[in-house]
Structures are given as structure tokens and as C-alpha cells.
SERO-4910 file (N, C-alpha, C, O; in steps of 0.05 Angstrom, whole numbers):
BEGIN
 pado doro    nc1    nc2    nc3   cac1   cac2   cac3    cc1    cc2    cc3    oc1    oc2    oc3
  Unk    A     14    -24      0      2      2     -4     20     26      0     40     29     15
  Unk    A     11     43    -17     26     69    -18     23     86      8      3     85     21
  Unk    A     46    101     14     42    115     37     25    144     32     20    153     10
  Unk    A     19    154     56      1    181     47     22    201     34     14    218     18
  Unk    A     47    201     39     64    219     25     65    214     -5     65    233    -22
  Unk    A     64    186    -12     65    182    -41     40    190    -52     41    198    -75
  Unk    A     18    189    -40     -7    198    -49    -10    226    -53    -24    236    -71
  Unk    A      3    242    -35      9    269    -36     24    280    -59     19    300    -73
  Unk    A     43    264    -60     66    269    -84     52    267   -109     56    286   -124
  Unk    A     36    246   -117     21    242   -139      6    264   -151      7    270   -175
  Unk    A    -10    276   -129    -24    299   -134     -5    328   -140     -9    344   -158
  Unk    A     14    330   -123     35    356   -125     50    353   -152     53    372   -168
  Unk    A     58    334   -155     77    328   -182     60    340   -208     71    351   -227
  Unk    A     34    337   -206     20    343   -229     21    375   -238     14    383   -260
  Unk    A     32    390   -218     37    421   -225     59    418   -241     60    435   -259
  Unk    A     79    402   -242     99    403   -261     93    391   -284    104    399   -305
  Unk    A     78    373   -284     67    358   -310     52    379   -325     55    383   -349
  Unk    A     32    393   -309     14    413   -322     31    437   -334     23    447   -355
  Unk    A     53    445   -321     67    469   -332     81    457   -361     82    471   -381
  Unk    A     91    433   -359    104    422   -385     79    420   -406     85    426   -430
  Unk    A     55    412   -400     36    410   -418     30    439   -431     27    443   -455
  Unk    A     28    456   -411     21    484   -420     40    494   -441     32    504   -462
  Unk    A     71    488   -435     91    496   -450     85    482   -480     87    494   -501
  Unk    A     79    457   -479     74    443   -503     50    455   -521     50    455   -545
  Unk    A     31    463   -508      6    474   -518     10    502   -531     -5    508   -550
  Unk    A     27    520   -522     33    543   -533     59    546   -551     65    566   -564
  Unk    A     73    523   -549     96    526   -564     91    524   -596     77    506   -605
  Unk    A    102    542   -609     99    542   -636    125    554   -648    145    556   -635
  Unk    A    123    560   -675    148    570   -688    141    596   -703    127    598   -723
  Unk    A    154    618   -689    177    615   -667    158    616   -643    136    626   -644
  Unk    A    169    605   -620    157    602   -594    152    629   -584    168    648   -589
  Unk    A    130    631   -569    124    657   -554    145    667   -536    158    651   -523
  Unk    A    147    694   -535    169    703   -515    164    697   -494    140    696   -486
  Unk    A    185    689   -478    185    683   -447    169    653   -442    162    647   -420
  Unk    A    165    639   -462    151    613   -458    174    594   -444    166    574   -433
  Unk    A    198    599   -444    219    581   -432    214    581   -400    222    562   -386
  Unk    A    200    605   -390    197    605   -361    182    579   -352    186    567   -330
  Unk    A    165    571   -369    147    545   -361    163    521   -356    157    506   -338
  Unk    A    183    517   -372    200    496   -368    216    497   -344    220    477   -331
  Unk    A    227    522   -337    243    524   -314    228    523   -291    237    513   -270
  Unk    A    203    534   -293    183    531   -268    174    501   -265    169    491   -243
  Unk    A    172    489   -285    163    459   -282    187    445   -270    181    427   -254
  Unk    A    213    448   -273    232    435   -261    236    443   -232    243    426   -216
  Unk    A    232    467   -225    231    476   -198    210    462   -184    215    451   -163
  Unk    A    188    461   -195    160    449   -182    165    417   -177    158    406   -156
  Unk    A    178    403   -199    181    376   -195    202    371   -171    197    352   -156
  Unk    A    222    385   -168    240    379   -147    231    386   -121    240    375   -101
  Unk    A    210    410   -122    196    416    -96    178    392    -89    175    385    -65
  Unk    A    166    380   -109    147    358   -101    164    333    -88    154    319    -70
  Unk    A    189    329    -98    206    308    -88    214    318    -59    214    301    -41
  Unk    A    221    342    -53    227    351    -28    204    345    -10    207    333     11
  Unk    A    181    355    -18    159    351     -1    153    321      6    146    314     29
  Unk    A    156    304    -16    150    276    -10    170    264     12    163    252     32
  Unk    A    200    270      6    218    261     26    214    269     55    219    253     74
  Unk    A    205    296     60    198    308     85    173    291     95    173    281    118
  Unk    A    153    289     80    127    277     94    133    248     96    123    237    116
  Unk    A    149    233     79    155    204     83    169    200    107    163    181    122
  Unk    A    189    216    112    206    207    133    190    213    158    189    197    176
  Unk    A    179    236    160    158    239    182    138    219    187    132    212    209
  Unk    A    126    210    164    107    187    171    120    160    182    112    145    199
  Unk    A    145    158    166    159    132    181    167    134    208    168    114    223
  Unk    A    174    160    216    185    162    243    159    159    264    161    147    285
  Unk    A    136    173    254    114    164    269    110    134    273    105    124    295
  Unk    A    113    119    252    109     92    254    128     77    276    122     61    293
  Unk    A    154     89    270    176     77    290    170     89    320    175     73    339
  Unk    A    164    110    326    158    117    352    131    107    365    126    106    389
  Unk    A    113    101    345     88     93    355     91     64    369     76     56    387
  Unk    A    112     50    359    118     21    373    127     25    401    124      7    417
  Unk    A    137     49    407    147     55    433    127     65    456    134     71    479
  Unk    A    102     64    447     83     74    465     73    101    459     84    114    441
  Unk    A     52    111    474     40    136    468     55    163    479     46    185    473
  Unk    A     78    160    495     91    184    501    117    182    509    130    163    501
  Unk    A    126    202    524    152    198    535    174    218    524    172    228    501
  Unk    A    194    223    541    211    245    533    232    238    507    243    255    493
  Unk    A    234    212    504    252    202    483    235    203    455    246    208    434
  Unk    A    209    198    456    191    200    431    192    230    425    200    237    402
  Unk    A    185    250    443    183    279    441    210    289    428    210    304    409
  Unk    A    231    282    439    256    294    429    261    282    402    268    297    383
  Unk    A    257    256    398    263    244    370    245    260    350    255    266    329
  Unk    A    218    266    355    204    278    337    207    308    335    200    321    315
  Unk    A    215    318    356    222    352    356    250    352    338    253    369    321
  Unk    A    268    333    342    291    335    328    290    331    299    307    341    284
  Unk    A    271    316    291    266    311    259    255    335    251    266    349    233
  Unk    A    233    344    264    220    369    257    239    391    252    237    406    232
  Unk    A    256    393    268    278    418    268    299    409    247    311    428    235
  Unk    A    305    386    242    323    381    216    310    387    192    322    401    175
  Unk    A    286    379    187    268    383    164    266    412    158    263    419    135
  Unk    A    265    430    177    266    457    170    292    468    154    291    490    142
  Unk    A    311    453    154    335    464    141    340    440    119    363    438    111
  Unk    A    324    423    110    327    401     90    331    416     63    353    415     51
  Unk    A    314    426     55    313    443     29    317    425      5    303    405      3
  Unk    A    336    430    -15    343    412    -38    346    383    -31    364    376    -16
  Unk    A    331    366    -41    335    339    -36    359    328    -52    355    315    -72
  Unk    A    384    333    -45    406    320    -57    410    293    -45    403    288    -22
  Unk    A    424    272    -62    427    247    -50    441    248    -21    433    232     -4
  Unk    A    458    264    -18    474    265      7    457    273     31    458    261     53
  Unk    A    441    294     27    420    306     45    399    279     55    395    272     78
  Unk    A    387    266     28    366    246     32    380    222     47    368    211     65
  Unk    A    404    216     40    418    195     53    422    198     81    417    179     96
  Unk    A    428    220     91    441    229    119    413    227    136    414    218    158
  Unk    A    391    236    125    368    241    143    353    212    147    342    204    167
  Unk    A    356    200    127    341    170    129    359    154    148    349    139    165
  Unk    A    385    157    145    403    143    164    401    151    191    403    135    209
  Unk    A    398    177    196    398    190    222    374    181    236    376    175    260
  Unk    A    352    180    223    325    180    237    312    150    236    296    143    254
  Unk    A    321    133    214    308    106    213    330     88    206    321     67    195
  Unk    A    355     88    208    376     74    204    372     56    180    378     32    179
  Unk    A    361     72    157    359     61    135    378     70    111    379     94    105
  Unk    A    392     52     98    409     61     74    388     62     51    383     43     36
  Unk    A    376     89     50    353     90     29    363     84      1    346     79    -16
  Unk    A    390     84     -5    400     82    -33    396     53    -41    392     48    -65
  Unk    A    396     35    -23    392      4    -30    365      4    -44    363    -12    -63
  Unk    A    348     18    -39    321     19    -52    320     31    -77    301     25    -93
  Unk    A    338     49    -83    341     63   -110    348     47   -132    369     52   -144
  Unk    A    333     29   -139    339      5   -160    310      2   -173    290     -6   -161
  Unk    A    312      9   -203    287      5   -219    301      4   -247    324     10   -253
  Unk    A    281     -6   -262    290     -7   -293    317     -8   -300    330    -30   -299
  Unk    A    328     12   -308    359     16   -315    373     34   -296    394     45   -302
  Unk    A    363     36   -274    377     50   -253    389     33   -228    377     14   -218
  Unk    A    410     40   -222    422     28   -200    429     53   -178    428     77   -185
  Unk    A    435     47   -155    438     70   -132    458     93   -146    454    118   -145
  Unk    A    477     82   -156    498    101   -167    487    121   -187    491    145   -186
  Unk    A    473    110   -205    465    124   -226    440    144   -219    438    166   -228
  Unk    A    423    132   -202    405    147   -191    412    173   -177    404    195   -182
  Unk    A    432    167   -156    448    189   -141    455    210   -162    447    233   -160
  Unk    A    472    201   -183    482    219   -203    460    236   -215    463    260   -215
  Unk    A    439    225   -224    419    238   -240    403    256   -220    395    278   -227
  Unk    A    400    247   -194    389    269   -174    406    293   -173    395    315   -176
  Unk    A    433    291   -169    453    310   -166    451    328   -190    454    352   -187
  Unk    A    446    317   -215    444    336   -238    418    353   -236    418    377   -236
  Unk    A    398    338   -233    373    354   -231    372    374   -208    360    396   -210
  Unk    A    385    367   -185    387    388   -164    404    411   -171    396    433   -165
  Unk    A    425    406   -183    444    426   -189    428    447   -211    429    472   -209
  Unk    A    415    434   -232    402    451   -248    377    468   -236    371    491   -242
  Unk    A    364    452   -219    343    471   -207    357    495   -190    346    517   -188
  Unk    A    382    488   -179    395    510   -165    398    535   -182    389    557   -176
  Unk    A    411    527   -202    418    544   -225    395    560   -233    397    584   -236
  Unk    A    373    547   -237    346    560   -248    335    576   -225    326    599   -230
  Unk    A    335    567   -198    321    581   -178    336    606   -168    325    628   -163
  Unk    A    362    602   -166    379    624   -157    395    642   -179    402    665   -174
  Unk    A    398    632   -201    410    649   -222    390    656   -247    397    671   -264
  Unk    A    366    645   -247    343    649   -263    352    633   -290    337    615   -298
  Unk    A    376    638   -304    381    628   -326    361    636   -353    358    623   -373
  Unk    A    351    658   -346    333    670   -367    348    678   -393    370    689   -394
  Unk    A    333    670   -412    345    677   -439    352    708   -441    337    725   -430
  Unk    A    374    714   -454    380    744   -455    372    754   -485    382    742   -504
  Unk    A    356    773   -488    350    782   -515    378    787   -531    398    796   -521
  Unk    A    377    780   -555    399    784   -573    421    764   -572    439    764   -589
  Unk    A    420    748   -551    442    729   -548    432    701   -547    413    694   -533
  Unk    A    447    681   -566    436    657   -568    452    637   -548    476    635   -546
  Unk    A    437    625   -538    448    604   -514    427    585   -513    404    589   -518
  Unk    A    439    560   -504    423    539   -499    404    546   -473    411    560   -454
  Unk    A    379    533   -476    361    540   -455    370    524   -429    386    505   -430
  Unk    A    361    533   -407    369    520   -384    361    491   -379    374    473   -368
  Unk    A    335    489   -390    323    458   -391    310    457   -417    294    475   -424
  Unk    A    318    435   -432    299    430   -456    276    411   -452    275    398   -431
  Unk    A    259    409   -469    234    398   -463    237    369   -455    226    359   -436
  Unk    A    253    357   -471    256    323   -468    270    319   -445    263    301   -430
  Unk    A    292    335   -438    302    331   -411    285    335   -390    286    319   -371
  Unk    A    268    354   -389    250    359   -370    231    338   -365    223    331   -343
  Unk    A    221    326   -391    204    302   -388    217    280   -374    205    268   -356
  Unk    A    241    274   -380    257    254   -365    260    257   -336    258    239   -320
  Unk    A    265    283   -331    273    290   -302    246    283   -288    246    270   -268
  Unk    A    222    293   -299    197    288   -284    195    260   -280    196    251   -257
  Unk    A    193    244   -300    195    214   -299    213    200   -282    206    180   -271
  Unk    A    236    210   -280    259    205   -260    248    206   -232    248    187   -216
  Unk    A    240    230   -227    230    238   -198    209    219   -190    210    211   -167
  Unk    A    189    211   -206    166    197   -203    175    169   -198    166    158   -179
  Unk    A    193    158   -214    202    131   -211    216    130   -183    210    112   -168
  Unk    A    236    150   -175    251    153   -153    232    151   -129    237    133   -113
  Unk    A    212    167   -127    192    168   -105    180    138   -104    180    127    -82
  Unk    A    169    124   -128    159    101   -124    178     81   -113    169     65    -97
  Unk    A    202     81   -120    223     62   -111    226     68    -82    222     50    -66
  Unk    A    231     91    -72    236     99    -44    209     90    -27    212     78     -6
  Unk    A    187     96    -37    165     90    -23    161     56    -18    154     45      2
  Unk    A    167     45    -39    164     15    -38    186      4    -18    180    -14     -2
  Unk    A    212     16    -19    229      5     -3    225     11     25    229     -6     42
  Unk    A    219     36     33    213     41     61    188     24     68    185     16     91
  Unk    A    173     20     53    148      2     61    159    -27     72    148    -39     90
  Unk    A    181    -35     60    190    -61     68    210    -59     94    216    -79    107
  Unk    A    217    -36    100    235    -32    122    224    -23    149    236    -25    170
  Unk    A    197    -10    145    188     -2    170    164    -19    178    152    -15    199
***
């Protein structure tokens, strides 16, 4: 059974998919001015959906873990407060950050679950790092096209489609793996 966090993710990721569909709908030759902003926004939204999933999924799993220890107590409260504090500073879900938080709070090597189709943990981590870097460049440096200057777009349509698919597959693999460990 899928977690609540997974169910929320499938709803939230739709914003990224919708932005890409809107880009496709208005894309023509020549493309409308500023249409590239939709692709950049879609990538930012997709990674935000992953970030939200990771935060909600680890919180959900932590509640399951401490639920086994009884209804209260100082250790339970400290554990949940510590997780809540760490999640305030989690931000961009890089493999390093994701791995550390799952190890710290659940003693799970989450990367063992990052296996599907043609992905193994090393390739999944590398791809996530690529997406996180691109998102950082877009969100903090904008990478808006400059009038009169020809430059590659920050993210092309096909790469964006692949990134969204990767994030969806990563979430599905993560959710399935956590389900077997908790």
C-alpha cells in the first residue's frame, strides 16, 4: 500500500506535468516570448514535489517507529522534535541530504532501494545530483534567455520530461523500499 506521502506526491507532481503540458500547448514556431519560463518553473516544481515527499515520508515513517514505543515519553518527543527541526533546514533533496536524514532517523540506507528499470543506486544518485544542480541554477541564477544572445535553454523539453519521470520513479522506488523496512 502506498504511503500518504506518496499519495500527496502524485497530486503535487501534477503541477510540474501541467506546466510542461502548457508549454507544449503554446509552443509554436517561433515560440512565444518568455515561454521558456514554463520549463524552468516545471523543473523547480518537480524537485519541490520530491522535497515535500521526502519530508512527509520520513515524518510518516518516524511516527510509525515511535508509535511502537508507546504513546508518550521524553525520548519520543525529543526524536520527533529533532526530526522536525532538521526538516526545517532540509531544502534541496540531494542524495547526500536524503541519505543522511534516512540514516539518522530510521537507520535505513535509502540508496539500497533506489533500483528500478535501468537505474542502480549510483546512477540514481548521479541523476538526482544533476537535477538538483540544474534546479539551483534556475532558482538562484534564473538562467533567463537574454535578448539578442543565443544560448542553450536552461532545460530543454525532452530533458524536463525525463527529469519528471525520473523523480516519479525515484519516489515510487523509495516508497516501496521504506514500506519493506518499516
